[in-house]
C-alpha positions as CSV (number, residue, x, y, z in Angstrom):
1,M,44.0,-39.2,-50.4
2,P,46.5,-40.6,-53.0
3,N,44.6,-42.8,-55.5
4,T,46.9,-43.2,-58.5
5,Y,49.8,-45.6,-58.4
6,K,52.3,-42.7,-58.8
7,E,50.7,-40.8,-55.9
8,I,50.7,-44.0,-53.7
9,K,54.3,-44.7,-54.6
10,A,55.3,-41.1,-53.6
11,D,53.3,-41.4,-50.4
12,I,54.9,-44.7,-49.4
13,L,58.4,-43.3,-50.3
14,A,57.7,-40.2,-48.2
15,R,56.7,-42.4,-45.2
16,I,59.9,-44.4,-45.6
17,T,62.2,-41.3,-45.9
18,G,60.2,-39.7,-43.0
19,G,60.9,-42.6,-40.7
20,H,57.4,-44.0,-40.5
21,W,58.7,-47.3,-41.9
22,R,62.3,-47.6,-40.9
23,P,65.1,-49.7,-42.6
24,G,64.4,-53.4,-42.1
25,G,60.8,-52.6,-41.1
26,L,57.9,-54.6,-42.4
27,L,55.3,-52.8,-44.5
28,P,51.6,-53.6,-44.5
29,G,50.5,-56.1,-47.1
30,E,49.0,-55.0,-50.5
31,T,45.5,-55.9,-49.5
32,E,45.7,-53.7,-46.3
33,L,47.3,-50.8,-48.2
34,A,44.6,-51.1,-50.9
35,E,42.0,-50.6,-48.2
36,V,43.9,-47.7,-46.6
37,Y,44.2,-45.9,-50.0
38,G,40.8,-46.9,-51.2
39,V,42.0,-48.4,-54.5
40,A,42.3,-51.7,-56.2
41,R,45.1,-54.1,-55.1
42,A,46.6,-53.9,-58.6
43,T,47.2,-50.2,-58.2
44,V,49.1,-50.8,-54.9
45,N,51.0,-53.7,-56.6
46,R,52.3,-51.4,-59.3
47,A,53.5,-48.8,-56.9
48,M,55.2,-51.4,-54.7
49,R,56.7,-53.1,-57.8
50,E,58.4,-49.8,-58.9
51,L,59.7,-49.2,-55.4
52,A,61.2,-52.7,-55.4
53,E,62.7,-52.1,-58.9
54,E,64.3,-48.9,-57.6
55,G,65.9,-50.8,-54.7
56,I,63.9,-49.0,-51.9
57,I,62.0,-52.1,-50.7
58,E,62.5,-55.8,-50.8
59,R,59.6,-58.1,-51.6
60,K,59.5,-61.8,-50.6
61,R,56.5,-64.0,-51.1
62,K,56.4,-65.7,-47.7
63,S,58.0,-63.1,-45.5
64,G,56.3,-59.9,-46.8
65,T,57.7,-56.6,-47.9
66,R,60.4,-54.7,-45.9
67,V,62.3,-51.5,-46.3
68,R,65.8,-52.3,-47.5
69,L,68.5,-51.7,-44.9
70,K,70.5,-50.0,-47.7
71,P,69.0,-48.8,-51.0
72,L,70.0,-51.1,-53.8
73,R,71.2,-49.9,-57.2
74,Q,70.3,-52.5,-59.8
75,A,70.1,-53.0,-63.5
76,R,66.6,-53.3,-65.0
77,F,65.8,-55.8,-67.7
78,D,62.7,-55.1,-69.8
79,I,60.9,-58.0,-71.4
80,P,61.7,-57.4,-75.0
81,L,59.8,-58.5,-78.1
82,V,62.1,-60.5,-80.4
83,R,60.4,-58.9,-83.4
84,D,61.6,-55.4,-82.1
85,E,65.1,-56.7,-81.4
86,V,65.5,-58.1,-84.9
87,E,63.8,-55.2,-86.8
88,A,65.9,-52.7,-84.8
89,T,69.0,-54.1,-86.6
90,G,67.3,-53.5,-90.0
91,A,66.8,-57.2,-90.6
92,V,63.5,-58.9,-91.7
93,Y,61.8,-60.8,-88.8
94,R,60.1,-64.2,-89.1
95,Y,58.7,-66.5,-86.5
96,A,58.0,-70.3,-86.7
97,L,56.1,-72.5,-84.2
98,L,57.9,-75.8,-84.3
99,K,56.0,-77.7,-81.6
100,S,52.9,-77.3,-79.4
101,E,51.5,-79.8,-76.9
102,I,49.4,-79.9,-73.7
103,V,51.3,-81.8,-71.1
104,S,52.0,-82.2,-67.4
105,P,54.9,-80.0,-66.4
106,P,58.2,-81.9,-65.8
107,G,59.2,-82.3,-62.2
108,W,61.9,-79.6,-62.2
109,L,59.4,-77.0,-63.6
110,R,56.6,-78.0,-61.2
111,E,58.9,-77.6,-58.2
112,G,60.5,-74.5,-59.5
113,L,57.3,-72.6,-60.1
114,G,55.4,-74.2,-57.2
115,L,52.7,-75.8,-59.5
116,P,50.4,-78.3,-57.8
117,N,50.3,-82.0,-58.8
118,G,47.9,-82.5,-61.7
119,S,48.7,-79.2,-63.3
120,L,48.7,-78.8,-67.1
121,V,50.8,-76.5,-69.2
122,R,51.1,-75.7,-72.9
123,H,54.6,-76.4,-74.0
124,L,55.8,-74.5,-77.1
125,I,59.1,-74.7,-79.1
126,C,59.5,-71.7,-81.4
127,L,62.2,-70.3,-83.6
128,H,62.8,-66.7,-84.4
129,F,64.7,-65.5,-87.6
130,A,66.6,-62.4,-88.7
131,D,66.8,-62.3,-92.5
132,E,66.1,-66.0,-92.6
133,T,69.0,-66.7,-90.3
134,P,68.1,-68.4,-87.0
135,F,68.2,-65.8,-84.2
136,Q,66.7,-67.3,-81.1
137,S,65.3,-70.6,-80.0
138,E,62.4,-70.4,-77.5
139,N,61.3,-73.2,-75.2
140,R,58.2,-72.1,-73.2
141,W,55.6,-73.4,-70.8
142,I,52.3,-71.6,-70.0
143,N,50.3,-72.3,-66.9
144,L,46.8,-73.4,-68.1
145,A,45.3,-73.1,-64.6
146,L,45.8,-69.3,-64.8
147,L,45.4,-69.0,-68.6
148,P,43.0,-71.7,-69.8
149,Q,42.5,-69.8,-73.0
150,A,46.1,-70.6,-73.9
151,K,45.0,-74.2,-74.5
152,T,43.4,-73.3,-77.8
153,A,45.1,-70.0,-78.7
154,D,46.4,-69.8,-82.3
155,L,50.1,-69.1,-81.9
156,T,51.2,-70.0,-85.4
157,S,51.5,-66.3,-86.4
158,T,51.5,-64.5,-83.1
159,T,54.5,-65.1,-80.8
160,P,53.9,-66.4,-77.3
161,T,55.3,-63.2,-75.7
162,E,53.1,-61.0,-77.8
163,W,50.0,-63.1,-77.0
164,L,50.8,-63.2,-73.2
165,I,51.3,-59.4,-73.0
166,A,47.8,-58.9,-74.5
167,Q,46.3,-61.4,-72.0
168,I,47.7,-60.6,-68.5
169,P,50.0,-58.3,-66.7
170,Y,52.8,-59.5,-64.4
171,S,53.6,-58.6,-60.8
172,E,56.9,-60.5,-60.5
173,V,59.7,-61.5,-62.9
174,E,62.7,-63.6,-62.3
175,I,65.5,-63.6,-64.9
176,S,68.6,-65.7,-65.1
177,V,71.4,-65.2,-67.7
178,S,74.0,-67.9,-68.3
179,A,76.1,-69.6,-70.9
180,T,75.0,-73.0,-72.2
181,A,76.5,-75.6,-74.5
182,A,74.4,-76.3,-77.5
183,D,72.7,-79.7,-77.4
184,P,72.1,-81.5,-80.8
185,E,68.6,-80.1,-81.2
186,T,69.5,-76.5,-80.4
187,A,72.6,-76.7,-82.6
188,E,70.4,-77.8,-85.5
189,R,67.9,-75.1,-84.9
190,L,70.5,-72.3,-84.5
191,N,72.8,-73.6,-87.3
192,C,75.8,-74.0,-85.0
193,Q,78.0,-76.8,-83.7
194,H,77.1,-79.2,-81.0
195,G,78.8,-78.0,-77.8
196,D,79.1,-74.3,-78.9
197,A,78.8,-71.8,-76.1
198,L,75.6,-69.9,-76.4
199,L,73.8,-67.2,-74.4
200,Q,70.8,-68.5,-72.5
201,I,68.1,-66.5,-70.7
202,E,65.6,-68.1,-68.4
203,R,62.6,-66.0,-67.4
204,S,59.6,-66.8,-65.2
205,T,56.7,-64.4,-64.5
206,R,53.9,-64.4,-61.9
207,W,50.7,-62.6,-61.5
208,D,49.4,-62.2,-57.9
209,D,51.8,-64.9,-56.7
210,T,50.5,-67.4,-59.4
211,P,52.9,-68.7,-62.1
212,V,52.2,-67.3,-65.6
213,T,54.9,-68.7,-67.7
214,Y,58.5,-70.0,-67.8
215,V,60.6,-69.6,-70.9
216,R,64.2,-70.6,-71.8
217,L,65.6,-68.5,-74.7
218,V,68.9,-69.5,-76.4
219,H,70.5,-67.0,-78.8
220,R,72.6,-67.7,-81.8
221,L,76.3,-67.8,-81.6
222,G,77.9,-64.4,-81.0
223,H,74.7,-62.7,-79.6
224,R,75.3,-59.7,-77.4
225,M,72.9,-58.3,-74.8
226,T,73.0,-54.7,-73.6
227,T,71.0,-53.1,-70.8
228,R,71.0,-49.5,-69.4
229,Y,69.9,-48.2,-66.0
């Protein structure tokens, strides 16, 4: 019986290619598959996540997991550490925590993440530097219902991303990339002009269908992002 995530992934893929689960067909839920394979749900989750990343299956929170009608080729975006990005260029990295507060999430965030009324988040504004030049502005919210330890975590020297990676895995990531016009505060942080077009990345992560964090990253003027797949 398969019991590692790689073996379970291979077994599920074999069942799909063998016609046990046909294109468009609904797969059993993770809890049911965990019982079938005799493993923890997290093991099944990792196998299913990789199959989804490879475009074999499609996962939706309310309608379940189905075999894709057509396999999907897609680019994969890792969650990078800004420190690694900066140091890979040969520059010296520095991080500064500009603001930290415990607040109720704004309405747009509560609705977007599906947070219940009365939720609390830790809101952080950070700035990352390359050779003392502003590199990236970070605006982040962390769900305290899932990570109550984030309320008192010391994030003055450890970046939020580094801290989160050490605390909890993720089962789902949503990333949006867009251009944005620098508002006065962002322009001041990134040493650019008000209205300059900047690269913005919005990223939300979940663990077991519960929101972990939402972050809005705005890069300095002229930043270029490259991905390979």
